[in-house]
N, C-alpha and C positions, 0 to 999 in steps of 0.2 A: 464535160463542160456545160451540159444542160442545166445541172443543178446550180452552178455559179451564175449562169445567165438568168435563171428564174429568180434567184435571190436578189440579184442586182435590179431586175425589173420590179420586184416587190418593194425594194428600198426606194427606188425612184418614185414609184406610185405613192408611197407613204409620205415622201417629202412634198410632193405636189398637193396631197390631201391636207397636210399640215398648214400649208399656205392658205388654202381655201377655207379651212376650219377657223383660222385666225380672224377672217373677215366675217364669218357667219355667227360666231358665238357672241352672246350678250356681254356688254362691258361691265354691267353692274353685279354680276355673279362672281363670288370669290370662294376660294378654298381656305378654310381656317387651319393653320398649323400652330400647334401649341408646343413651345419649347420651354420647359421649366414652368415658370409662372407667367410667362409672356405669350401672347397670342399674336400671330402674324397672319394677315389676310393677303393671299395671293390671287390675282385675277385669273379666272379660269380661261380667259382669252389668251393669256400668256403661257399658262402651265400646260395645257393640252397640246399646243403645237410643239413646245419644247420636248415633251414626252415622245411625240410621234417622230420628231427629228432624231432624238436619241436612239429610238428603236431602228429607224432607217439607217443610221450610221453604223450601228452594231451589225445589222444584216449585210450592209455593203462590205464591212471588214471581213465577215465570214465568207462572203462571196469571193472577195479578192484572194483570201487564203486558199480557198478551194480551187480557184482557177490557177493560181501560181503553183500549187502542189501538183495539179494535173500536168501543167506545162513542164515542170521539173522532171517528170517521168518520161517525157517524149524524147526519143533518141534522135539526134541530129546527125545526118550523114555528112561526111567531109566534102562530097562532090556538089553540094547545093549551096 
């Protein structure tokens, strides 16, 4: 269960960092995405936190699957 706990701790840390990064990044910097002949400017202040939250969500799902798989292998006695 240590692996699941560590992954969950990393996921929570990434979620907290994403909130802090949103307030620290400049508002006027953007990432240009070109689709076909059109160009779209996405503010870096919104893109980076969303990326960090997506990674944190994926890590937490992996942690939950790891924890549940380990718990499914634990034998439960009838007397307890």
